C-alpha positions in Angstrom: -6.2 -11.1 -35.0 -9.1 -9.9 -32.9 -9.3 -7.1 -30.4 -7.5 -9.2 -27.8 -4.2 -8.6 -29.7 -3.9 -5.1 -28.2 -4.5 -6.3 -24.6 -2.5 -4.2 -22.1 -1.4 -1.6 -24.6 -3.4 1.5 -23.6 -4.4 3.7 -20.8 -3.5 2.6 -17.3 -0.6 0.4 -18.1 1.4 -0.7 -15.1 4.7 0.4 -16.7 3.5 4.0 -16.8 3.0 4.0 -13.0 5.9 4.6 -10.6 7.4 1.2 -9.9 8.2 0.3 -6.3 11.9 -0.7 -6.0 12.9 -3.5 -3.7 15.8 -2.3 -1.7 18.1 -4.2 0.7 16.5 -2.2 3.6 13.0 -3.5 2.5 14.4 -7.0 2.3 15.7 -6.8 5.8 12.3 -5.6 7.1 10.5 -8.2 5.1 12.7 -11.0 6.5 12.7 -9.7 10.0 11.9 -12.2 12.8 8.5 -12.0 14.5 10.1 -10.6 17.7 11.3 -7.6 15.8 7.9 -6.8 14.3 5.4 -7.8 17.0 5.2 -4.3 18.5 4.3 -2.8 15.1 1.7 -5.5 14.5 0.1 -5.0 17.9 0.0 -1.3 17.4 -1.5 -1.7 13.9 -4.2 -4.1 15.1 -5.1 -1.9 18.0 -5.6 1.1 15.7 -7.5 -1.0 13.2 -9.8 -2.2 15.9 -10.5 1.4 17.1 -11.2 2.4 13.5 -13.5 -0.5 12.8 -15.5 0.2 16.0 -15.7 3.9 14.9 -14.0 5.1 18.0 -11.4 7.0 15.8 -11.9 8.6 12.4 -8.9 9.4 10.2 -8.6 13.0 8.9 -8.7 12.6 5.1 -6.7 15.8 4.5 -3.8 14.5 6.6 -4.0 11.0 5.1 -3.6 12.3 1.5 -0.3 14.0 2.5 1.3 10.7 3.7 3.6 9.2 1.2 2.6 5.6 2.1 -1.1 6.5 1.6 -0.8 7.9 -1.9 1.8 5.3 -3.0 -0.5 2.5 -2.0 -3.8 4.0 -3.0 -2.8 4.5 -6.6 -2.5 0.7 -7.0 -6.1 0.4 -5.8 -7.5 2.5 -8.6 -8.8 0.8 -11.6 
């Protein structure tokens, strides 16, 4: 068999990373009606628009301390 036989068996395997666990609380949030999440969406979009227009700039030292930032950012790494 060629080199393709070892595909996925090396550095950077997904199994070695911390798996995110789907909890009942996460399911409730995911299945929430739009009326329950509209405030969060509006706040997020407002902050995103300020960031994209370069009105606000996040402080990188503070961002790296946020659990949501480092949990998400590790999945963006190759």
